[in-house]
C-alpha positions in Angstrom: -15.0 -15.5 7.4 -15.2 -17.8 4.6 -18.7 -17.5 3.9 -18.5 -13.6 3.4 -15.3 -12.4 2.2 -16.7 -8.7 2.0 -16.4 -8.3 5.8 -13.1 -10.8 6.5 -11.1 -7.6 7.7 -13.7 -6.6 10.3 -14.1 -10.1 11.5 -10.6 -9.9 12.0 -10.3 -7.5 14.2 -13.4 -8.1 15.8 -11.4 -11.8 16.7 -8.6 -9.8 17.5 -9.9 -7.8 20.2 -11.7 -10.7 21.5 -8.6 -12.5 21.7 -7.2 -9.7 24.0 -10.1 -9.9 26.0 -9.7 -13.6 26.3 -5.9 -13.3 27.2 -6.6 -10.5 29.8 -9.0 -12.7 31.6 -7.1 -15.5 31.7 -4.2 -14.3 33.2 -6.0 -12.6 35.5 -7.4 -15.6 36.6 -4.3 -17.9 36.2 -1.8 -15.9 36.8 1.6 -17.5 35.7 4.3 -15.6 38.1 7.1 -16.7 40.1 6.4 -16.2 43.8 9.6 -14.3 43.9 8.5 -12.0 41.2 5.2 -11.2 43.4 4.8 -7.9 44.9 2.3 -7.3 47.8 -0.4 -4.7 47.4 -2.5 -3.3 50.5 -1.4 -6.5 52.2 -2.3 -9.0 49.3 -0.3 -11.6 47.6 -1.3 -11.1 43.8 -3.0 -14.9 44.2 -5.2 -13.1 47.0 -6.6 -10.4 44.9 -10.2 -10.8 43.2 -10.2 -10.9 39.8 -11.0 -7.9 38.0 -13.3 -8.5 35.5 -16.5 -10.4 35.0 -14.7 -12.5 32.4 -12.2 -13.9 34.3 -15.1 -14.9 36.8 -17.1 -16.7 34.4 -14.1 -18.6 32.7 -14.2 -22.3 32.3 -11.5 -24.4 33.7 -7.9 -24.2 31.5 -8.3 -27.7 30.3 -11.7 -26.7 28.7 -10.6 -23.8 27.0 -7.4 -25.5 25.6 -9.7 -28.2 24.1 -12.2 -25.5 23.0 -8.7 -23.5 21.3 -7.5 -26.8 19.7 -10.5 -28.2 18.2 -12.5 -25.4 17.0 -10.4 -22.2 16.4 -7.0 -23.0 16.0 -7.4 -25.2 13.4 -9.0 -22.6 11.2 -6.9 -20.1 12.0 -3.7 -21.9 11.2 -5.0 -23.2 8.0 -6.0 -19.3 7.0 -1.9 -18.4 7.7 -0.8 -21.0 5.7 -3.1 -20.4 2.9 -0.8 -18.9 0.0 -3.3 -16.7 -1.2 -1.4 -13.5 -2.7 -4.5 -11.3 -2.8 -5.3 -12.3 1.6 -1.4 -11.5 2.0 -2.6 -8.3 4.4 -4.7 -10.1 6.3 -2.7 -13.4 7.1 -0.6 -11.3 9.6 -3.0 -9.9 12.2 -4.8 -13.8 12.0 -1.3 -15.3 12.8 -0.8 -12.7 15.5 -4.2 -13.8 16.9 -3.2 -17.4 16.6 0.0 -16.5 18.8 -2.2 -15.0 21.4 -4.2 -17.9 21.6 -1.5 -20.4 21.6 -0.2 -18.6 24.6 -3.7 -19.7 26.4 -2.3 -23.4 26.2 -0.3 -25.3 27.8 3.7 -25.3 26.9 3.6 -28.6 25.5 0.7 -27.7 23.5 2.3 -24.2 22.8 5.4 -26.0 21.7 3.7 -28.3 19.2 1.7 -25.9 17.3 4.1 -22.7 17.2 6.3 -23.5 14.9 3.8 -23.7 12.2 2.6 -20.2 12.6 5.8 -18.8 12.9 7.3 -20.6 9.7 4.2 -19.1 8.5 4.6 -15.3 9.5 8.3 -15.9 8.3 7.2 -16.8 4.8 4.9 -13.8 4.6 7.4 -11.5 5.8 10.0 -12.8 3.2 
């Protein structure tokens, strides 16, 4: 994104769409539901139902996804949101939303560590 500022908006939109697809595939493969909240469909519990998309079938382990996100994606996105350039004010909120969606894919402990910094930057932008 930093090498071609003229295509930043399109890259942010693309990153948002890719994050949405990854989130959907991740929740299909690793559902975080309580056993009391599940509803049987056609005699099968939701955990027995096959994944609906190809991406969900080919995802690596949650640990590998977490490592990849915390080393390559989230530091750059967090820095972009934290950067106090007034010219990029309108771009910071979509990047913050994308960062939060990616943070939701991490474990509870990792999310609790990284989420406050992003939320503080969002509050600063909205102020």
